[in-house]
N, C-alpha and C positions, 0 to 999 in steps of 0.2 A: 701095220696097224691094227690093234685090237679096235674090236668093236663089241658094245654089249648092246643086245636086243631087248627090249621089254615093251608091253602095251601102254604102259604110262610112264610118263618120267616126271617126278615131281622135283623140283628145287627149291629148297629151304626147310627148315626145322621149326619152325616155329609154330603157332597153333593152326595158322591155316593150312600149313604142308602138312603137320603130321595128321590131321582130322581129315582132310582130303585123301592122304594117302590111305587112312584106315577104311574110310568109304568106299575108296577104288579096290581094295585087296579082293573084294569078293566078284570082281568081274574079271581080274587077268593078272600079267605079271606087274607089279609095280618095284620100280627103282627108284629109290630115295636118296638125292644128293645134297650133302650139306659140306661146306666149306671150312667148318670148325669141328667141333662136337655137336651132339643133338640140342644139347642143353645152353649153347652158345647162340642166343636170339635174345629178340626183345621181350618176347612173351614170357621167359623165365625172371626178368627184372619188374614186369606188372606189379605194383603194391594194392591198388586199387579193389577194382570187381570186373564185372560183367554185366550189361543192362538187360533187363528182361522183364516185362511185365508181369505181376504174377498178383499183386495185391488187387480184390474186387473192387477197391474204390477207384483204382487207375486204370488207364485205359490205353490201347496202343495208340489212338488219336492224339492222346495228352504228350507219349512219349514222342510221338512223329512231329507235331507242334515243339516241343523244345529242341529238338535235335536241328530242325528248321531254323529257329530263332539264333542258334548256338552257332549255325552257319551262314548267318547274315543273309538268309534267304538265296543263297546261291547253290543249294544242295537239289537233287531231283525230287519233287515231293513224291511221286509213285514209286521210287527206289528205296526211300525212306520208310514209307508205308510198309512196304513189303518186306525188308529186314526185320523191322520192328515186329511184326507178328510172325515171322517165322523164328524169332530168339528163342521161344520155348523149347523147340526141338533142339536147336543147339546145346541148349543147358542139359536137355536130358542124354546127349550123345556125352557130354561129360562126367556126368552120372555114372552113365553107364562105363565109361571108363575107371570110375573108381574114386572120383573127385568127391569130398565130402563139404558141402557148402554149408558155412555156420546156420544153425538152426536156434530158436529161443528155447528157453526150457519148456515151452507149450508145444514144441513141435513143431512150431511156423516156422517159415522162412525168416532169418533174420536180414531183411532187406536193409541196406543201406541208402543214404542220399548223398549228392555231390552238387556241387555248384552247378548250375544252368539247369537243374531237374526239379519237377513240380511234383514230384512223389518219391516216396521209397521204391526204388526197384531194381538196385544194385545186388547183385549175387556177390557174396565175397567168402575166402577160406583164411581168415585172421587180415594179417597185411602182405602176405607174400602168397596171395592168389594165384599169381601167374605161375612161379614156383611149383607149387601144387599141383596145377592143371597140367604143366609141361611134364613134370615127373610122372604123372598118371598116364599119360599118351605115351610117353616114351615106353613104358613099361608093357602097355599094349601093343606099340608097334614092333617091340622087338619079339612078340610071342606070335605075330601073324605070318611070318615067312617072307615080309617084305625086305627086300635086298637094299640095304640099307650101305651107303657109303660116306662114309663121314671121311674130313680131309679133301673134300674132292672140291675144285674151283671150274667152275665153268667158264670156259673162253670166250666163246660166241656160238650163237643158233647156228645150225645148218639148215640154209633154203636151198629149195629146189631150183629156184632162178640161177643161183650162184654156181648152179652144179650144171647149169645149160639143160636141165630139163625142161619140155614142154608141158604146157596147161598152168593150171593154178599154180602161183608162186605160194608155197607152204612151207613151214617149219617141220623136220624130219628127224629131229634131237638136236645133239650138240656136241662140240669138241670140250674136253675135260682135261683137268690136270690134277693127279696125284701129289699131293704136297710130299709126302714121304719119300715118294721113289722118282720123282721129276718126270713120271711118265705121261705122255699126253695121248688120248684114246679117244674113241667116239662112242656116245650113246644113243643110239638109234630108236625111235617111237614116233608112232604116228600121232600121240597126243603130249605136248611138252606143257606142264602147269607151273608157272612162276608164282613162288611165294617166298619170296626173298627178304620181304622187310623194306625199311624206309633208307633214307640216305642222310640221317643225323651227322654222320661223321663228316659229312662237307662243313660244318661249321668247326670252329675252334672249339667252342664250348658246347658239349653236349652230353644228355644222360644215356644215351644210346652205349651199347656195347661196341665193341672194335669191329664186330663184324656188319654194321650197318653203312656199307660204301655206296648202294643204290645200284649194286649189280642186275638184279633184275632190270630195275627201270634201263639202265644202261645198254646192257645186250637185247634188249626189246627194242629200242631205239634204233639200235642198228641194223636190226631184222626190218625195220620199216614199221613198225607198231606206233600209233599215235599219243600223245600225252597230252594231260590236261590239270589245270589247276596248280601246274608244279610251284607258280609263287607263295603258295599257302603253307607256308610251315609254321609246326607250332611250336613256341619256347615255354619252358616252365620258368618262372621267374626266380627261384631259390635254390640253386644247384650249389653244394659246397663246393667254395673255392680252397682246394690244396691241390699240391702238385702230387701227391702218393693219393687222393681221394676221386678217384674216377667213379662218373656215374651215380655218386650219392645224392640224393634229393632231401631237402629240407621240406619236411612236409608243411602244406598251406595252414594246416591244422596249429601248428607254432605260432602263426600270426594271428590266428584264430583265438590262441590263448592268452595273447598279450603282447607276442613281440612288435617291436617296431623297427624300421628300415632307417639306417642312419650313414651317415659317411664314416671316413677313418677318424675324424675327428669326434666323433660321437652325436653330430649335430643331424635331427629329422630333416626328411626332404620331401616326403610324401605329401604335405599338407598343399604344397602350392601345385601339384599334379592334381589332387582330386580330393573334394571334401571330406571322403571316409579313409582319408590317410592310406595307413598302412593295411588296412580291408578292404581296399578296392577290390575291383576283379582282377582276375589274373592277367589279363593282357594290357590293363591299364598300369599294372604294377610293372610286369615285364619292361613296356616302352618307358617308364619313369627311370628305373635303374640303368636303361641301356643310355638314357638321356645324361643323366648324372655323371656316367662312366665318360661318356665323350665329353661332357662339358670340362670335367676334372682332369681328365687322361688317367684317373686312378683305373689300376686291373680290376678291381670289384668294388661291391658296396657290402654292406652289414647289417646283420638281425640282433637287436639288443633284447634280450629278455632275461637280463641277469636280476632284475628284482623280484623276480618269483624264487628265486632261492633253490639251494641244491634239492632238497627233499622232495620238494613239488616235483622238479624238472625230471627227476631219476624216476618217478612214481608214472609220470605222465607221458614222458616221451623216454624210456628207458632204452629202445634200440638207437635213436638219434643220441641221446647223452652219450651212451658208450662208445658208438662210432664216431664221434666228435673228440673223445677222450683219446681215441687211438692214434689221433691227429694232433692231439697236444692242445686241444681246444676243449677248456671247462665250460660250458654253457651258463653257470652259476658266476662266473667270473668275467671271461673275455666274451668280446664280441665275436660273431660267428661269420666269416667273410662267405659272400654267395654273389653267384653270378646267375645271369639268366642262361638258360642251355636248349639248342635244340631238342627237340622232345617228339616230334609224330610229323611225318611227311602226309599232309591231307591228299594233295594230289598225287599222280602216278600216271600209270600205264590206262588209258580208256580200255574201262571194260564195263562188260554188264554183271547183273548180281549172280549169275551163272557162270561168271568168269571168261565168256568169249571177247576177244579181242579184234584188233582191224587186220591182224595176221591169219591166215587159215593155220589151222593145227597149233596155236599158241595160245594159251590161256592164263590168265593171273589173276590171285586170289590174296586177300589181305593187304598189307600195309603199301604193297608195292603198285596195289591197284587203285584205279580212282572212278568208283560206280556211281558217284553222287550223292553218295549217304553223308560226307562229311561237309560239303561244301567248302566256304572260305575259313572254317574254324571246326573243328571236334568238339563235341559235348563228350564229357569226361566218361567213360569205360564203354564207351560206343564202339571203338577200337577192337575187342575182343570179340563181341557179341558179331559185328560185321564179319570176323576171319571166320568164325563158328557157321554162321549162315551160307557164307558163298561158298565154303569149302562143302559143304553136304549137298549144294543146288549145282555146282560145277560137277561131282562127282556124279549125281543125277542125269547130266546131260551128257558127259564124258563118256561114262562106264560103259554103256549098251554098245558104243560103237568100237570097242574091243580093240582088234587089229585092222586097224583102215588101211593098209597097206595092200591087203590081197596075197596075190602068191608070191608077189615080188618085191621086198622092200628096195628101194633105190640104195646104191650102195653109194658109202660116204669114202671120199677119196683120202688119203694117208694125210696128215699134218702137213705142210710144208714148211721146213725149218729155213730154206733159202740159203743165206750167207750169213745167219745171224750168228754171234759168238757169245760165250758165257757173261754176263754183265762185270765189268770191274769197277764202276765206279756208282755204287748203289747211294752213296750221298746226294746226288742228282734226283733219286726218287724221293727221298727223306726231303729235301729242300724244296720240290714242286707240290709234294703232298702238304707242306706246312705253308707255303704261301697261298695255295690255293684256301686251305681254310681259314687263314686269318684276312685275306681279302674278302672273302665271303662274310666273315663276320663285320669286318668293319665297313664296307660298303652295302652287303645285301641282306642285312640284319633285321632285327626287329623295327626299324624305321629308317625308310628309304628316301631318297633323291633320285629325279633323273641324272644328275651329275655323277653321284656314285656309282649308280647303275652303269651308266656310259662308261666310266674307268674300269668298273668289273669286266665286263663284256669285252672291251678292248684286251686286258690282259691275260683274261679266260681262252680268247682265241688264240692269243700268241704261247699260251702253256699247253695248249691242245697240240698245236705245230709242233713244240719241243716232244712232247709225250710220245704223238705218232713217231716223231724220229727215231726216240729212244726204243720204242714196241718194235720196231722192225729192225734196229740194229742189233739189239739182244734177245738171247733165249728168254722166254716168257717164265718169269715168277709170280706168285701169288701177287707179291706188293706191287708189280707193275700193273699186274692186272686191276687191282682195287684202284691206283692211281688212275689209270686210263677210266676207268667206269665212275670215279668221283669226279675227275673234270668234265664228263659228260652231263652229269648229273647238276653241277654248277652252272654250266652253260644253259642246261635247259629253265633253271630258277630264274635266271637273270632273263632269258625270252620271255618268260612268261611274265615277270615283275614290269618289265618296260612295255607289255601290252596292254596291261590293265591301267587304265588312268583314272582312278577312285582309290580311295583308302575304304577297302572291305574286308571285315573279318582280320584275318592275320596279315594282310597286305596292308601296312601304313606308309605311304608316302606324304612328304611335307609339300610335293607340290600338285597333290591332288586329295588334300586332307577330307572330301565330303565324299559319302556313296555316291555314288550314279541311280538312275531311276532306273534303268534297264539293266540287270547283272548278266553278263555273258560269261561262258565259260572261256577260257585260255586254252586254245587247242594249238599244240603242235604236230606236225606231220614227223611221220619216223624218217629215219635215214634214208635217201634214195642212192646212193652208191652201190 
């Protein structure tokens, strides 16, 4: 079996992974693996921007307070302040990569403001900020000599304890699968950094790309890493509902300009949930839509902005208007079908700001990590800020360590196939994938109950046994690996939700509708097998 050696093994090609790789490149050999193309990540789809205090009238304290309020006071105040204060360095890193953020005619930064913020502090590059940042970072990464391995799926981390080695149990790399050739080989490194994003695909409806299957969260759990706050999954209230319209959001600005939420008969329903109607905050709107869908059994609800007329809509929302027209929906004549969609994983691998986890040799940054910044709910545009800051700080901690193996790195044994045979019933994988996503949507979605969670827990345990049997019976494939990881993330979300006996932030349960006085993190230990 082939073994590739490097000083730093980075998994994931979003903002956290790319920026950390760039910072580490000056210290030693970096191998960067991503399971699809470099640009196939959540960062590339980010529309809004990146938080950073720059206005003299603003302050880091105000930004930190806004973050704590949005997170329902479950965030770590020290962590929140630290990340907010280091945001300017992250913005400068992107500028150094060639990102051109919007400026006013006067030359000042054109900072914007989003819900939950008390000041203008969001850097942006039009409405495709993520794409422009991703493009600039990829261009820089390709020029640095970093060992880039696209279409490379991590199967599992390699731990010294499982190799029978004495001393501290630590991660020394991973087994990976080359999607093109089917070859399984090892990447050996004293420093493995997970930057694999979230697990939005665990839900039936999500605005995340297909790559968001929680791989890093799952493989870190199997390696023994702790998880926290997995019950806090953020949903965007208005994702376009159409079989061909994957991941397209209908901006909240559409409601801001007069769109109202209605059912399939055109009847408004938001007034019975909140006096602000369709202009209520995001979490309330998402819960209300979810409630109507469950009550009526309908697959979606609708936005109605027909009264504004075609000329206005084409001028104010050109991108949304043309995108809807691609699917035969004329905003000037038709109701816009929408559903809430899983948007961001606020919890994840328990990690410090500089990426340290509970497993030696393993770091986690970006959406797959839970640093304590987001608490029970993410403040708009704080995610890319966190990715930038944690990438820089993780590299500063890990970089000087260099080749931590010493003279003789541990030998990684060949991957064992055993009696596995090529899969001949791919329909089983598809069926289990669909079942997980639907039961998570129905039982562990925006509004939860003890009964729904218990049903989900029972079924997921059964599915995980079936998946485990399938995994060892057949040769591994990318689809099998994603299914396996998705099931782990589903179970972690359910377990965390069952442990929080209150409604706080994104976790809303009918059995405990009020918030508790003393919020606690829901921590789940890593796998001990």
